C-alpha positions in Angstrom: 0.0 0.0 0.0 1.4 3.4 -1.0 2.1 5.8 1.9 0.1 9.0 2.0 2.0 11.9 0.6 1.2 15.5 1.6 1.6 18.4 -0.7 4.5 20.5 0.7 4.9 23.4 -1.7 5.1 27.2 -1.8 1.4 27.4 -1.0 1.9 25.4 2.2 3.6 28.3 3.8 1.0 30.6 5.5 1.8 34.2 6.5 -0.4 35.1 9.4 -1.2 38.9 9.3 -2.4 41.4 11.8 -4.1 39.7 14.7 -4.5 36.3 12.9 -1.7 34.6 15.0 -3.7 35.3 18.2 -6.9 33.8 16.8 -5.1 30.8 15.5 -3.2 30.1 18.7 -4.8 32.0 21.6 -3.1 29.9 24.2 0.3 31.3 23.2 -0.8 34.8 24.1 -3.2 34.5 27.0 -4.9 32.1 29.4 -7.8 30.4 27.7 -9.7 28.9 30.8 -11.8 32.1 30.9 -11.6 35.7 29.6 -10.2 37.2 32.8 -6.6 37.6 31.5 -7.7 39.6 28.4 -9.6 42.0 30.7 -6.6 42.2 33.0 -4.6 43.5 30.0 -6.9 46.5 29.9 -6.8 46.9 33.7 -3.0 46.8 33.6 -3.0 49.8 31.1 -5.2 51.8 33.4 -2.9 50.9 36.3 0.2 51.9 34.4 -1.3 55.4 33.9 -1.9 55.7 37.7 1.6 54.3 38.4 3.0 57.1 36.2 1.1 59.6 38.3 -1.5 60.4 35.7 -4.7 59.1 37.3 -6.3 58.5 40.7 -9.4 56.4 39.7 -10.0 53.1 38.0 -13.6 52.0 37.4 -14.4 48.4 36.3 -18.0 47.4 35.4 -19.3 43.9 34.7 -22.4 44.5 32.5 -25.5 42.4 32.3 -24.7 41.2 28.8 -21.3 39.8 29.9 -19.2 42.7 28.6 -16.7 44.4 30.8 -15.7 48.1 30.7 -12.5 49.6 32.3 -12.3 53.3 32.7 -9.5 55.5 34.0 -8.9 59.2 34.4 -5.4 59.1 32.9 -4.1 61.0 29.9 -6.2 59.2 27.3 -4.7 57.1 24.5 -3.3 59.4 21.8 -5.7 59.6 18.8 -3.8 61.6 16.3 -2.2 60.1 13.2 0.9 58.0 14.0 3.9 59.8 12.4 5.2 56.6 10.6 2.1 54.6 10.0 -0.3 57.5 9.1 -3.1 55.7 11.0 -4.8 56.9 14.2 -2.5 55.9 17.0 -5.4 54.4 19.1 -6.2 52.1 16.2 -2.6 50.9 16.0 -2.5 50.1 19.8 -5.5 47.8 19.4 -4.7 46.1 16.1 -0.9 45.6 16.0 0.8 42.9 18.1 4.1 44.8 18.6 2.9 48.4 19.2 2.5 50.5 22.3 3.8 53.3 24.5 5.8 50.9 26.6 8.6 50.1 24.2 9.9 53.7 24.4 12.2 53.5 27.4 14.4 56.5 26.7 14.2 59.8 28.5 10.7 61.3 28.0 9.2 57.8 27.2 5.5 57.7 28.0 6.0 54.8 30.4 9.3 54.4 32.4 7.9 51.3 34.2 5.0 49.2 33.0 3.8 45.7 33.0 2.5 45.2 29.5 5.9 44.7 27.9 5.4 42.0 25.4 3.9 44.5 23.0 0.8 42.3 22.6 -1.4 43.4 25.5 -4.7 45.0 24.5 -4.4 43.9 20.8 -4.9 40.4 22.2 -8.0 41.6 24.0 -9.3 43.0 20.7 -8.5 39.8 18.7 -10.4 37.6 21.1 -13.4 39.8 21.6 -16.5 39.6 19.4 -16.9 43.4 19.9 -14.7 46.1 21.5 -15.5 49.8 21.9 -13.2 52.6 23.0 -13.9 56.1 24.2 -11.0 58.5 24.7 -11.2 61.9 26.4 -8.1 64.0 25.7 -7.0 67.4 26.9 -4.3 68.8 24.7 -3.2 71.8 22.7 -6.2 71.2 20.4 -8.7 71.6 23.3 -11.0 69.2 24.9 -12.1 66.3 22.7 -14.1 63.0 22.9 -13.0 60.3 20.5 -14.7 56.9 19.8 -13.6 53.8 17.8 -15.0 50.3 17.6 -13.8 46.8 16.5 -15.3 43.3 15.9 -13.1 40.2 16.2 -10.1 42.5 16.0 -11.2 44.2 12.7 -12.1 47.9 12.6 -15.9 48.3 12.2 -16.3 52.0 13.1 -13.5 54.4 12.2 -12.3 57.0 14.7 -14.9 59.8 15.3 -14.0 62.9 17.2 -16.1 65.8 18.6 -15.6 68.7 21.0 -16.3 67.9 24.6 -19.5 69.1 26.2 -19.7 70.4 29.8 -19.9 66.8 31.2 -17.0 65.6 29.1 -14.3 68.1 30.1 -11.9 65.4 31.4 -9.2 63.1 30.3 -9.0 59.3 30.3 -9.9 56.1 28.5 -12.8 53.7 28.6 -12.5 50.3 26.9 -15.6 48.0 26.8 -14.9 44.4 25.6 -17.3 41.5 24.8 -15.0 38.4 25.1 -15.8 35.9 22.4 -16.8 32.6 24.1 -15.4 30.4 21.3 -11.8 31.1 22.4 -12.3 30.1 26.1 -13.1 26.9 28.0 -15.7 29.0 30.0 -17.1 32.4 29.1 -17.7 33.3 32.7 -15.2 35.6 34.4 -14.4 34.4 37.9 -15.6 37.2 40.2 -13.5 36.3 43.2 -10.3 36.3 41.1 -11.2 39.6 39.5 -11.9 41.1 42.9 -8.5 39.9 44.2 -6.8 41.5 41.2 -8.5 44.9 41.6 -7.8 44.9 45.4 -4.1 44.2 44.7 -4.0 47.1 42.3 -5.4 49.4 45.0 -2.8 48.0 47.5 0.1 48.7 45.1 -1.2 52.1 44.2 -1.7 53.9 47.5 -4.1 56.8 47.1 -5.7 55.4 43.9 -9.4 54.4 44.2 -10.5 51.2 42.4 -14.2 50.7 42.0 -15.9 47.5 40.8 -19.6 47.4 39.9 -21.7 44.4 39.0 -24.8 45.6 37.0 -26.7 42.3 37.5 -26.7 42.4 41.4 -26.2 46.2 41.7 -23.2 45.6 44.0 -20.4 48.1 44.1 -17.1 47.7 45.9 -14.4 50.3 46.4 -10.8 49.8 47.5 -8.6 52.6 48.6 -5.5 51.8 50.6 -3.4 54.6 52.1 -1.2 52.2 54.1 -0.3 50.1 51.0 1.6 46.9 51.5 1.7 46.9 55.3 -2.0 47.2 55.7 -2.6 44.5 53.1 -0.3 41.9 54.6 -1.6 42.6 58.2 -5.2 42.0 56.9 -4.2 38.9 54.9 -2.5 37.3 57.9 -5.4 37.9 60.2 -7.7 36.1 57.7 -5.5 33.0 57.6 -5.8 32.5 61.3 -2.1 33.2 62.1 -1.1 34.1 65.6 0.9 37.2 66.3 3.9 37.8 64.1 7.2 36.9 65.8 8.8 40.4 65.2 7.2 43.6 64.0 6.5 43.7 60.3 9.8 44.4 58.5 9.1 46.7 55.6 11.3 48.8 53.3 11.7 50.1 49.9 14.7 51.2 47.8 15.1 52.4 44.3 18.2 53.1 42.2 19.6 56.6 42.0 20.7 58.1 38.7 24.3 57.1 39.4 23.6 53.5 40.5 25.9 51.1 38.9 24.3 48.3 36.8 20.7 49.5 37.3 18.5 52.1 35.7 17.2 55.0 37.7 14.0 54.1 39.6 14.5 50.3 39.5 14.1 48.6 42.9 11.4 47.2 45.2 9.1 47.8 48.1 8.4 44.9 50.5 6.9 44.0 53.8 7.8 40.7 55.5 6.4 38.9 58.6 7.6 35.8 60.3 5.0 33.6 62.1 5.5 30.4 64.1 2.4 28.7 62.8 -0.5 29.1 60.4 -0.5 29.5 56.6 2.1 31.8 55.0 0.9 34.6 52.7 3.1 35.3 49.7 2.3 37.7 46.9 4.6 39.4 44.4 4.3 41.9 41.6 6.4 43.4 38.9 5.4 46.9 37.7 1.9 46.1 39.3 1.5 42.8 37.4 0.8 39.9 39.7 3.4 37.1 39.4 1.7 34.1 41.0 4.5 31.7 39.9 7.1 34.0 41.5 10.4 34.4 39.7 13.7 36.1 40.1 12.4 39.1 42.2 11.2 36.6 44.8 14.5 34.7 44.6 16.2 38.0 45.2 14.1 38.7 48.3 14.9 35.2 49.6 18.6 35.6 49.0 18.6 39.1 50.7 16.7 37.9 53.8 18.9 34.8 54.1 22.1 36.9 53.7 21.1 39.4 56.4 19.9 36.7 58.9 23.0 34.5 58.4 25.2 37.5 58.9 23.4 38.4 62.1 23.5 34.9 63.4 27.3 34.6 62.7 28.0 38.0 64.2 26.3 37.1 67.5 27.7 33.5 67.4 24.2 32.0 67.7 24.5 29.0 65.5 24.8 25.6 67.3 27.6 23.2 66.3 26.8 21.0 63.3 23.9 23.2 62.1 24.2 24.9 58.7 21.7 27.5 57.7 20.1 27.4 54.2 17.9 30.0 52.5 14.7 27.9 52.9 15.3 27.9 56.7 14.9 31.6 56.7 12.1 31.6 54.2 10.0 28.7 55.4 7.9 30.8 57.9 8.1 34.1 56.1 5.0 35.8 54.7 5.6 38.7 52.3 4.2 41.2 49.8 6.8 42.3 47.3 6.4 44.9 44.6 9.3 45.3 42.3 9.9 47.9 39.6 12.0 46.7 36.7 12.6 48.8 33.7 12.7 46.1 31.1 11.2 42.9 32.6 11.4 39.5 30.8 8.5 37.2 31.7 8.1 33.5 31.2 5.5 33.2 28.5 3.0 35.8 27.4 0.8 35.6 30.5 3.5 37.0 32.7 3.0 34.6 35.6 6.8 34.4 36.4 9.6 37.0 36.1 12.7 35.7 34.4 14.9 38.9 34.4 18.2 37.7 35.9 19.2 41.2 37.1 16.2 41.2 39.5 17.9 38.7 41.8 20.8 41.1 42.4 18.5 44.1 42.4 16.0 43.0 45.1 18.6 40.8 46.9 21.0 43.7 47.4 18.5 46.2 48.6 16.6 43.9 50.9 19.7 42.5 52.5 21.2 45.9 53.3 17.9 47.1 54.8 17.3 44.0 57.0 20.9 43.9 58.2 20.6 47.5 59.4 17.2 46.8 61.0 18.4 43.6 62.8 21.4 45.4 64.3 19.2 48.2 65.5 16.7 45.7 67.1 19.0 43.0 68.5 16.3 41.4 70.7 14.0 40.9 67.7 16.9 39.7 65.7 17.6 37.0 68.3 14.0 35.9 68.3 14.1 35.5 64.5 17.4 33.6 64.8 15.8 31.1 67.2 13.0 30.4 64.7 15.3 30.0 61.8 17.7 27.7 63.7 14.7 25.5 64.8 13.7 25.2 61.1 17.3 24.1 60.2 17.4 21.5 63.0 14.0 20.1 61.9 15.2 19.9 58.3 18.4 18.1 59.5 16.4 15.6 61.5 14.2 14.6 58.6 17.2 14.3 56.3 18.9 11.9 58.8 15.8 9.7 58.8 16.1 9.3 55.0 19.8 8.6 55.3 19.2 5.8 57.7 16.8 4.0 55.3 19.3 4.3 52.5 22.4 3.1 54.3 22.2 -0.7 53.6 23.6 -2.3 50.5 25.3 0.8 49.0 26.7 0.2 45.5 30.1 1.6 44.6 29.4 5.0 43.0 30.9 5.6 39.5 34.3 7.2 39.6 33.3 10.0 37.2 30.4 11.1 39.4 31.1 14.4 41.2 28.7 14.1 44.1 27.0 16.8 46.2 27.3 17.3 50.0 23.5 17.3 50.8 21.5 14.2 51.3 18.2 16.1 51.4 16.0 14.8 48.5 13.9 17.9 48.4 17.0 19.9 47.4 19.7 17.8 45.8 19.9 17.2 42.1 22.1 15.4 39.5 22.9 16.7 36.1 23.5 14.1 33.4 25.9 16.2 31.2 26.8 15.6 27.5 30.6 15.4 27.1 33.6 15.8 29.4 34.3 19.4 28.5 30.7 20.5 29.5 31.0 18.3 32.5 34.1 20.3 33.5 32.3 23.6 33.2 29.3 22.2 35.1 31.6 20.9 37.9 33.2 24.4 38.3 29.9 26.3 38.0 27.7 24.1 40.2 26.7 24.6 43.8 28.5 21.7 45.4 26.2 21.8 48.4 23.3 20.2 46.4 24.3 19.7 42.8 26.0 16.5 41.5 27.5 16.1 38.0 27.7 12.9 35.9 29.4 13.4 32.5 28.3 11.0 29.7 30.7 10.1 26.9 29.0 10.0 23.5 25.5 9.1 22.8 23.7 6.7 25.2 22.4 3.4 23.9 18.8 3.4 22.4 17.4 1.3 25.2 13.8 0.9 23.8 14.2 -2.7 22.8 17.0 -3.7 25.2 16.1 -6.4 27.7 16.3 -5.3 31.3 19.0 -7.9 32.2 21.2 -6.6 29.3 21.1 -2.9 30.3 24.1 -3.0 32.6 26.3 -4.2 29.7 26.3 -0.5 28.7 28.6 1.4 30.9 26.8 4.7 30.7 23.4 3.2 31.7 25.1 1.2 34.5 26.6 4.5 35.9 23.3 6.4 35.6 21.4 3.7 37.5 24.0 3.4 40.2 24.4 7.1 40.6 20.6 7.7 40.9 20.3 4.7 43.3 17.2 3.1 41.6 17.2 -0.2 39.7 15.6 -0.5 36.2 11.9 -1.5 36.4 8.7 -1.8 34.3 5.6 0.3 34.3 3.6 -2.2 36.3 6.4 -2.9 38.8 6.5 -1.5 42.3 10.2 -0.6 42.6 12.1 0.2 45.8 12.7 4.0 45.6 14.1 4.3 49.1 17.7 4.3 47.6 16.9 7.3 45.4 19.8 9.7 45.9 18.5 12.9 44.1 15.2 14.6 44.1 15.8 15.9 40.6 17.5 14.1 37.7 18.3 16.8 35.1 19.3 16.0 31.5 21.7 18.7 30.4 22.7 18.6 26.7 23.6 21.1 24.0 20.8 23.3 22.6 21.3 21.9 19.1 20.1 18.9 17.1 22.7 16.5 18.6 21.7 17.7 22.1 18.1 17.0 21.3 19.0 13.5 20.1 20.8 12.8 23.4 17.7 14.1 25.3 15.5 11.7 23.3 17.8 8.7 24.0 17.8 9.5 27.8 14.1 10.1 27.9 13.7 6.8 26.1 15.8 5.1 28.8 13.8 6.6 31.6 10.4 6.1 30.0 11.1 2.4 29.2 13.2 1.3 32.2 12.6 3.9 35.0 9.0 5.0 34.5 8.3 5.6 38.2 10.8 8.4 38.2 8.9 10.2 35.5 5.6 9.4 37.1 6.7 10.9 40.4 8.2 14.1 38.8 11.9 13.4 39.3 13.0 13.7 35.7 13.7 17.2 34.3 15.3 18.8 31.2 17.7 21.7 31.6 17.3 24.3 28.9 20.6 26.0 28.1 20.5 29.0 25.7 21.5 28.7 22.0 22.4 32.4 21.6 23.9 35.3 23.6 23.1 38.9 22.6 25.5 41.6 23.7 23.2 44.7 23.8 24.7 48.3 24.1 23.5 50.7 26.7 20.1 52.2 25.7 18.4 55.1 27.5 18.4 54.4 31.2 19.3 50.8 30.6 23.0 49.8 30.9 24.8 47.4 28.5 23.7 43.9 29.1 24.0 40.2 28.0 20.7 38.7 27.1 20.4 34.9 26.5 17.9 33.3 24.0 16.8 29.7 24.2 16.2 29.5 20.4 15.8 31.5 17.2 12.3 32.5 18.2 13.4 34.1 21.4 16.4 35.7 19.5 14.0 37.3 17.1 11.8 38.6 19.9 14.9 40.1 21.7 16.1 41.8 18.4 12.6 43.1 17.8 12.6 44.6 21.4 16.0 46.2 20.9 14.8 47.9 17.7 11.7 49.1 19.6 14.0 50.5 22.3 15.7 52.6 19.5 18.9 50.5 19.1 20.0 50.5 15.5 20.5 47.2 13.6 24.1 46.0 13.9 24.7 47.8 17.2 24.3 44.5 19.1 26.3 41.4 18.6 25.0 37.8 18.5 27.1 34.8 19.7 25.8 31.2 19.0 26.9 28.6 21.4 28.1 25.5 19.5 27.8 23.5 22.6 27.9 23.6 26.4 31.6 23.2 26.3 31.9 26.7 24.9 30.2 28.2 28.0 32.4 29.1 30.9 31.4 28.0 34.4 29.9 31.3 35.3 27.7 31.4 32.1 26.5 27.8 32.6 25.6 28.5 36.2 23.8 31.7 35.5 21.8 30.5 32.5 21.2 26.8 33.2 22.0 25.6 36.7 21.2 28.4 39.1 17.7 27.6 40.5 16.9 31.3 40.7 17.5 32.1 37.0 17.5 28.8 35.0 14.6 27.3 33.0 14.1 23.7 34.0 11.4 21.7 32.3 9.7 18.9 34.3 9.0 15.8 32.3 5.5 14.3 32.5 3.1 12.3 30.3 0.9 15.4 29.8 -2.4 14.9 27.9 -1.3 11.7 26.1 -2.2 8.4 27.6 0.5 5.8 28.5 -0.6 3.6 25.5 -0.4 6.5 23.0 3.0 7.5 24.4 4.3 3.9 24.1 3.0 3.6 20.5 4.7 6.9 19.6 8.0 5.8 21.2 7.9 2.4 19.4 7.3 4.2 16.1 10.2 6.6 16.7 12.7 4.4 18.4 11.9 0.8 17.3 14.4 -0.9 15.0 11.8 -2.4 12.7 9.8 0.8 12.3 11.7 2.5 9.5 8.6 2.5 7.1 6.3 3.9 9.7 8.9 6.6 10.6 9.3 7.6 6.9 5.5 7.9 6.5 5.2 10.0 9.7 8.1 12.3 8.5 6.4 12.8 5.1 3.2 13.7 6.8 4.6 16.1 9.4 7.8 17.3 7.6 6.4 20.7 6.9 6.0 21.4 10.7 9.7 21.1 11.5 11.8 24.0 12.8 15.1 22.9 11.2 18.4 23.8 12.9 20.7 23.5 10.0 
């Protein structure tokens, strides 16, 4: 039977124009469980106006017909013709993916600090709404004016109309009303509780700004106005979780870079309030330029490092640490509740929905400022410092006791560890990790760059055996597989077995290979090994893939931003970085691009910063995802089985046009 051939010709290549990419792949640009995130994009814009000191009110109304309107009393989106595009500027903002006032970071830029920095923002709201209407009130040299424009499914349906303002319209601001299109979302219903939390947090982070939420259906109106800001918010949140009194008075502070600060732009920094409690649930919330970051990120890592550094310094200065106890950052952070609001000039988020901050400089920024501030406070309040030290030391002792229990279970029948394994000091499964590294040279960089406290390195020579069809009792004939099994401390097993995992030596097993095609091949071979012969490790979330960058961009200083090194995972990220540099006013050719041929080309510091440091790396957990075990097995058999060449050829012919080739 002839295999099915697909027509792969010039006409197969589609160019998605305007907002088409968003409608084709909405999940790449926003959350698709419900429409809250596309409404949040509009709320963020109103908040950015208030953050810049241009507004004191934000009104959000949930209408009876399911539409939502967001109104502010800011400056109003510019409505004149764009100097380059010759189209009303408000139209460009809502119809172009990479357009907005937030790319202009130089002196005099409309937004020095803002959250919507992907350049997609409200254009995504427009693309995924069946209807969207905008009213802009402007006060400028042309007098008071009221301007309206409307869209449907992202397309312009009513061109910009302008009129002079009447008595009731003599104001400035923007009102956006959106009707989210249900076909793009799992549920068309906006979760009210989540929206209320979001609006309340905006009020907390913008002291003096009144946020009003009205539900037309019930007639309910809520207003939030916080003069105390972060402190009042955390106190209220802790009282609601049933916590007892805080151990020490709330530690709060804020610090922002001065014009002559080295390595940071003027105004970058953070405000924070931290409380330590002995019991109850901890409260942790963080924001970057008013954007909630529920998955945390590098600003939270910076706060953790800063608090740890200050407490450790205090404990050592006063000789409070018992013999045999070593403090770790999690000991200080375990009972800490906090609200953190960071300001970062040019933030890099993980994915379009901005749940996690990835900017590496933020660790140093928040860590440096919070450490200095807490060190000063502890030395001015020694009694409180000693109370905090007692709590932290108890946490460390508790951690050590639980680690010793694990060690006891593992002590019998220890195999001789492979000689090329560079082990770590910790035996705590919740912390320690092993990197299976491609090649000796990369292994050398990894050994020098790692944190020897909890990171082990096992260099692999050449490509691992394709173990898909290898019998279990023949596995150890391969030296690499033998060394991996012994180092990890778990014997090979099948999907229906109940293996003894008490000998597991590392909580995370990380595959670290080059970011090119060969590296991907090694990843596949190791994943094949784990899926076929160590399935329980995947099932329990122990297997991870480290993601080293393929490119490094050396960007020159621009506006307030100093020169920096920016890393890109792949060509897609590289393109986005270059696009951003152009938007920042950097001329083509002013930046240089280096492509890493392999991990061996990275020095120890680069490998640590980009790939191994838990605060700044991107580590991908391996799981079965949506595919069933049977579907996954069939796919592996087709891809890795020795007698499956014909099936592979057919599959490649069918899907060849989807490949992103790295040639």
